[in-house]
C-alpha positions as CSV (number, residue, x, y, z in Angstrom):
1,Q,56.9,49.3,56.2
2,H,59.2,52.1,57.3
3,F,62.6,50.4,57.5
4,I,63.4,46.9,56.2
5,A,66.3,45.2,54.6
6,L,66.3,43.7,51.1
7,P,69.1,41.6,49.4
8,I,70.6,43.3,46.4
9,A,69.3,41.6,43.3
10,A,70.9,41.6,39.9
11,P,68.6,42.5,37.0
12,H,67.8,38.8,36.2
13,H,67.4,37.7,39.8
14,T,64.5,38.0,42.2
15,A,65.1,39.1,45.8
16,A,64.6,35.6,47.1
17,D,67.3,34.3,44.7
18,T,70.0,36.6,46.0
19,H,70.6,35.3,49.5
20,K,73.8,33.4,48.9
21,P,75.4,31.4,51.7
22,T,79.1,31.1,51.6
23,T,79.3,27.8,53.5
24,I,77.1,24.7,53.6
25,T,77.3,22.6,56.7
26,R,76.3,19.0,57.5
27,M,74.6,18.1,54.2
28,S,74.1,14.5,53.2
29,S,74.9,12.9,49.9
30,P,72.6,14.4,47.1
31,M,71.2,11.0,46.2
32,K,70.6,9.1,49.5
33,T,69.5,5.5,49.2
34,D,68.7,2.9,51.8
35,P,71.8,0.8,52.8
36,P,71.8,-3.0,52.0
37,P,70.8,-5.2,55.0
38,M,73.6,-6.3,57.2
39,K,74.3,-9.8,58.3
40,T,73.6,-10.6,61.9
41,D,77.3,-11.4,62.6
42,E,78.5,-8.2,61.1
43,Q,79.1,-5.1,63.1
44,P,78.0,-1.7,61.7
45,S,80.9,0.3,60.4
46,A,81.1,4.1,60.2
47,K,80.2,5.4,56.8
48,K,83.1,7.1,55.2
49,P,82.2,10.4,53.6
50,R,82.8,10.6,49.9
51,K,84.8,13.6,48.7
52,D,83.1,13.6,45.3
53,D,79.7,13.8,47.1
54,D,80.7,16.9,49.0
55,E,82.0,18.5,45.8
56,R,78.8,17.6,43.9
57,V,76.7,19.2,46.7
58,Q,78.8,22.4,46.7
59,R,78.7,22.6,43.0
60,A,75.0,21.9,42.8
61,A,74.2,24.4,45.6
62,Q,76.1,27.1,43.8
63,L,74.3,26.4,40.5
64,M,71.0,26.4,42.3
65,I,71.8,29.8,43.8
66,K,72.5,31.2,40.3
67,S,69.5,29.7,38.5
68,P,66.5,32.0,38.4
69,I,64.4,28.9,37.6
70,L,64.8,27.3,41.0
71,T,63.0,29.5,43.5
72,V,63.0,27.3,46.6
73,P,64.0,29.6,49.5
74,Q,67.7,29.9,49.8
75,A,67.4,29.4,53.6
76,M,67.3,25.6,52.8
77,L,71.0,25.8,52.1
78,C,71.8,27.5,55.4
79,N,71.8,26.4,59.0
80,D,68.2,27.7,59.4
81,F,66.6,24.3,60.1
82,T,66.9,22.6,63.5
83,N,65.8,19.3,61.9
84,E,68.8,18.0,60.0
85,E,66.8,15.4,58.3
86,T,64.4,18.0,56.9
87,K,67.4,20.1,55.7
88,D,69.0,17.1,53.9
89,R,65.7,16.1,52.3
90,A,65.1,19.6,51.0
91,L,68.6,19.7,49.5
92,Q,68.1,16.4,47.8
93,Q,64.9,17.6,46.2
94,R,66.7,20.7,44.9
95,V,69.6,18.6,43.6
96,R,67.2,16.3,41.8
97,R,65.5,19.3,40.2
98,L,68.9,20.6,39.2
99,H,69.8,17.3,37.5
100,S,66.5,17.5,35.6
101,N,67.2,21.1,34.5
102,I,70.7,20.2,33.4
103,K,69.3,17.4,31.1
104,K,66.8,19.9,29.7
105,G,69.5,22.4,29.0
106,I,68.1,25.0,31.4
107,V,71.2,25.1,33.6
108,N,74.8,24.9,32.4
109,P,76.8,22.7,34.8
110,D,80.0,24.5,33.9
111,S,78.8,28.0,34.9
112,L,79.8,28.0,38.6
113,L,79.8,31.5,40.2
114,D,82.4,33.1,42.3
115,I,80.0,34.4,44.9
116,E,82.2,37.1,46.4
117,K,83.1,38.4,43.0
118,E,79.5,38.6,42.1
119,F,78.7,40.6,45.2
120,E,81.5,43.0,44.3
121,E,80.1,43.4,40.8
122,R,76.7,44.3,42.3
123,I,77.9,47.0,44.6
124,P,77.7,49.8,41.9
125,L,74.1,48.8,41.2
126,G,73.4,48.8,45.0
127,M,75.0,52.2,45.4
128,K,72.8,53.6,42.6
129,A,69.8,52.1,44.3
130,C,70.8,53.8,47.6
131,E,71.1,57.1,45.9
132,F,67.7,56.8,44.3
133,L,66.0,55.7,47.6
134,T,67.7,58.5,49.5
135,K,66.5,61.2,47.0
136,S,63.0,59.7,46.6
137,T,61.5,60.7,50.0
138,D,58.0,61.1,48.6
139,P,56.0,60.2,45.4
140,F,56.8,63.5,43.8
141,L,60.5,63.2,44.2
142,A,60.4,59.5,43.2
143,V,58.9,60.6,39.9
144,K,61.4,63.4,39.6
145,S,64.3,61.1,40.2
146,S,63.0,58.5,37.7
147,S,62.3,61.2,35.1
148,D,65.9,62.4,35.4
149,V,67.1,58.9,34.6
150,L,64.8,58.6,31.6
151,D,65.9,62.0,30.3
152,A,69.5,60.9,30.5
153,A,68.6,57.7,28.6
154,G,67.1,59.6,25.7
155,F,63.4,59.2,26.5
156,V,61.2,62.0,25.0
157,K,58.8,63.7,27.5
158,L,55.2,64.0,26.3
159,S,52.4,66.2,27.5
160,K,49.3,64.4,28.6
161,R,47.2,67.4,27.5
162,E,48.3,67.1,23.9
163,P,47.5,64.2,21.4
164,F,50.3,61.7,20.9
165,G,49.3,61.3,17.2
166,G,52.2,61.9,14.9
167,K,54.7,62.1,17.7
168,L,55.3,58.3,18.2
169,V,57.7,56.5,15.9
170,P,58.8,52.8,15.8
171,G,61.8,52.3,18.1
172,G,61.1,55.5,20.0
173,S,61.1,55.9,23.8
174,Y,58.7,58.2,25.7
175,Y,57.3,59.1,29.0
176,Y,54.8,61.4,30.7
177,T,53.7,62.3,34.2
178,I,50.3,62.7,35.9
179,N,49.9,65.1,38.8
180,H,53.7,64.9,39.4
181,S,53.2,61.7,41.3
182,T,52.7,59.1,38.5
183,L,55.1,58.2,35.8
184,V,54.2,56.4,32.6
185,A,57.2,55.3,30.4
186,F,57.0,53.2,27.3
187,T,58.9,52.2,24.2
188,V,57.6,51.4,20.7
189,G,58.9,48.3,19.1
190,A,60.8,48.8,15.9
191,K,58.5,46.4,14.1
192,F,55.3,47.4,16.0
193,K,52.1,47.5,14.1
194,P,48.7,48.6,15.4
195,G,46.9,45.6,16.9
196,N,50.1,43.7,17.9
197,G,49.3,44.4,21.6
198,F,51.6,45.5,24.4
199,K,52.9,44.5,27.8
200,I,52.6,46.5,31.1
201,I,54.7,46.4,34.3
202,G,53.4,48.5,37.2
203,G,54.5,49.6,40.6
204,H,53.5,52.4,43.0
205,T,55.5,55.4,44.0
206,D,54.0,56.0,47.4
207,S,55.1,54.4,50.7
208,P,53.7,54.4,54.2
209,H,54.7,57.6,56.0
210,L,53.5,60.3,58.3
211,K,51.6,62.9,56.2
212,V,51.2,66.5,57.4
213,K,47.6,67.4,58.0
214,P,45.9,70.4,56.3
215,M,45.8,72.2,59.6
216,S,49.1,71.1,61.0
217,K,49.9,73.3,64.0
218,R,49.5,71.8,67.4
219,V,50.6,73.1,70.8
220,A,50.8,70.9,73.9
221,S,52.9,70.9,77.1
222,G,54.9,73.9,76.1
223,C,55.9,72.3,72.7
224,V,54.9,73.1,69.2
225,Q,54.0,69.9,67.4
226,L,53.1,69.0,63.8
227,G,49.7,67.4,63.2
228,V,50.2,64.3,61.1
229,E,48.1,61.4,59.9
230,C,49.2,57.8,59.1
231,Y,49.4,57.2,55.4
232,G,49.3,53.5,54.4
233,G,49.8,50.5,56.5
234,G,53.1,51.3,58.2
235,L,55.0,49.9,61.2
236,W,54.4,53.0,63.2
237,H,56.4,52.0,66.2
238,T,59.5,52.2,64.1
239,W,59.0,56.0,63.6
240,F,59.8,56.8,67.2
241,D,63.2,58.4,68.1
242,R,64.2,59.1,64.5
243,D,65.5,62.3,62.9
244,L,62.7,63.3,60.6
245,G,62.9,65.7,57.7
246,I,60.1,67.0,55.5
247,S,59.4,66.8,51.8
248,G,56.7,67.1,49.2
249,R,55.2,69.7,46.9
250,V,54.3,73.3,47.5
251,L,51.7,75.3,45.6
252,V,53.2,78.7,45.0
253,R,51.4,81.9,43.8
254,T,53.2,83.7,41.0
255,I,52.5,86.3,38.4
256,D,52.3,85.3,34.7
257,P,54.7,87.6,32.9
258,E,52.5,87.6,29.8
259,T,49.0,88.1,31.3
260,Q,50.1,89.7,34.5
261,K,47.6,87.5,36.3
262,E,48.2,85.3,39.3
263,K,48.7,81.7,38.7
264,I,49.6,78.6,40.8
265,E,52.8,76.7,40.2
266,Q,54.0,73.4,41.8
267,H,57.4,73.3,43.4
268,L,59.1,70.3,45.0
269,V,60.9,70.7,48.3
270,R,63.0,68.4,50.5
271,I,64.5,69.6,53.8
272,H,67.0,67.0,54.7
273,K,67.6,67.9,58.3
274,P,66.2,66.7,61.6
275,L,63.3,69.2,61.9
276,A,61.0,66.9,63.9
277,R,61.1,63.9,66.2
278,V,58.6,61.5,67.7
279,S,60.1,60.9,71.1
280,T,59.4,58.0,73.4
281,L,58.9,58.6,77.2
282,C,62.1,58.0,79.2
283,I,62.3,54.7,81.0
284,H,62.1,56.3,84.5
285,L,58.6,57.5,83.7
286,Q,57.2,54.2,82.5
287,S,56.0,51.3,84.5
288,R,57.1,47.7,83.8
289,E,53.7,47.0,82.3
290,E,53.8,50.0,80.0
291,M,57.2,49.1,78.8
292,G,56.1,45.5,78.1
293,A,53.0,46.5,76.2
294,F,54.0,49.4,74.0
295,K,50.8,50.5,72.2
296,V,50.7,53.4,69.7
297,N,47.8,55.8,69.7
298,K,48.0,57.2,66.1
299,E,46.4,60.5,67.0
300,E,48.1,61.3,70.3
301,H,51.5,59.6,70.2
302,L,52.7,60.2,66.6
303,S,52.7,64.0,66.4
304,P,56.3,65.0,66.2
305,I,57.8,67.9,68.1
306,L,59.1,70.9,66.1
307,G,60.3,73.1,69.0
308,T,59.3,74.8,72.2
309,S,56.4,77.2,72.1
310,T,58.2,80.0,73.9
311,L,60.8,80.2,71.1
312,L,58.3,80.1,68.3
313,E,55.6,82.4,69.7
314,A,57.4,85.6,68.7
315,A,57.9,84.5,65.1
316,A,54.2,83.4,65.0
317,A,52.9,86.7,66.2
318,K,55.0,88.7,63.8
319,Q,54.0,86.6,60.8
320,L,50.3,86.5,61.7
321,N,50.3,90.3,61.9
322,Q,51.7,90.3,58.3
323,F,48.9,88.1,57.0
324,G,46.1,90.6,57.7
325,E,42.4,89.9,57.4
326,E,42.6,89.1,53.7
327,D,44.8,86.0,54.3
328,D,43.1,82.6,54.3
329,A,42.5,80.5,57.4
330,W,44.7,77.7,56.1
331,K,47.9,79.7,56.5
332,K,46.9,80.6,60.1
333,G,46.6,76.9,60.8
334,Q,50.3,76.3,60.0
335,E,53.4,76.9,62.1
336,P,54.8,80.2,60.8
337,A,58.4,79.1,61.4
338,L,57.9,76.1,59.2
339,L,56.3,78.2,56.4
340,K,59.3,80.5,56.6
341,L,61.8,77.7,56.3
342,I,59.9,76.2,53.3
343,A,59.9,79.6,51.6
344,S,63.6,80.0,52.3
345,E,64.3,76.6,50.7
346,L,62.3,77.6,47.6
347,G,63.6,81.1,47.4
348,I,60.2,82.7,47.6
349,E,58.3,84.9,50.1
350,T,56.1,83.2,52.8
351,K,53.0,84.9,51.5
352,Q,53.4,83.2,48.1
353,I,52.7,79.8,49.7
354,A,49.1,78.8,48.8
355,N,49.1,75.2,50.0
356,F,51.3,72.2,50.4
357,E,51.3,68.4,50.4
358,L,54.1,67.3,52.7
359,G,55.2,64.2,54.5
360,L,57.9,63.2,57.0
361,F,60.9,61.0,56.2
362,D,63.8,59.5,58.1
363,C,67.0,61.5,57.5
364,Q,69.1,58.4,57.6
365,P,70.2,57.6,54.1
366,A,70.0,54.3,52.4
367,S,73.2,52.2,52.6
368,L,74.7,48.8,51.9
369,G,75.3,46.5,54.8
370,G,76.2,43.0,55.9
371,I,79.7,41.5,56.1
372,K,79.9,41.3,52.3
373,N,77.7,44.3,51.6
374,E,75.0,41.8,50.5
375,F,72.1,43.8,52.0
376,L,70.5,47.1,51.1
377,Y,69.1,49.0,54.2
378,S,66.6,51.7,53.4
379,A,63.2,53.1,54.1
380,R,60.5,53.0,51.5
381,L,61.5,49.7,50.0
382,D,57.8,49.1,49.9
383,N,57.4,50.0,47.1
384,L,60.2,52.0,45.6
385,A,62.1,48.7,45.1
386,T,59.9,48.1,42.0
387,V,60.2,51.7,40.8
388,F,64.0,51.9,40.7
389,V,65.5,52.0,37.2
390,R,69.2,51.9,36.3
């Protein structure tokens, strides 16, 4: 999904455990029992709330918020239920489970949390996550960002093309990459022996996005567009009216200084500026029915606009004349102004570009939000949230 919000989770919490309400309203006593039968000559009297009951509920609720063992949705502690009886029953079930875990020693009843203080302590972690998500606009840059963190932590980079034998030692930390889009990191236990086994945790570095087609240039209605395809199962209507940048890897022709032969190198590029935009039709040109039934045609509606054809035609003609007959058809299928911009970012000549694998991304950076900064707003949370390392 393109743009969603995720509560900031501490390392020992899951996302569902971090939605922490600051107030609890209209909750019944934790251990509700049926009242004794009244005599016929007695009048029912209003039940006086017990102060210790309220304190027990507040205390129990805060403990349940902290405990990673109790994974019942935190919404049960909020005003999210219209049925008050259901809310009270759910709370009672959680309190009973809490009491059981206290007896088992799983939860410490004296370890109440200051929720606001805990949120403040998590802000640095959230800011680091925002920095990672903003930099990691595609799988290649996600691997690059993670590799930089591993380098700083003392991990040793290995080559997949060479045997690991003799290079791994107990207590060592290592990583290697595959195709610049996959990262494998591992540590060897200090007491590891062959046959002891190992544990694996996996995630994926790619996210739903608009991927640039191999023949990307399109012209329609006096505008130069970028041919794209939908990668993954995205919420494509959320891509409209956003400032879109472009990033990915570029295959560059270079000359090997030793052999003086041509070789291909991979370079990463990220142009963090609003190059393209998928615009919606203005309200005056849509009928009421069209506005009420917004349907996205992936082939026709999602091609972003790069610029007007009249401004780009001159640059295109000049660059095509430079290509000559020996140049490949792939380059002639790209927008020359885009190739020139990419070459400028990489510090190379346009003719050195042999191919690319690019995608679009929203230029809006990841950020913390909510009244207590308890949310992290970002694109690519599916699935970079499982890739982020501190």
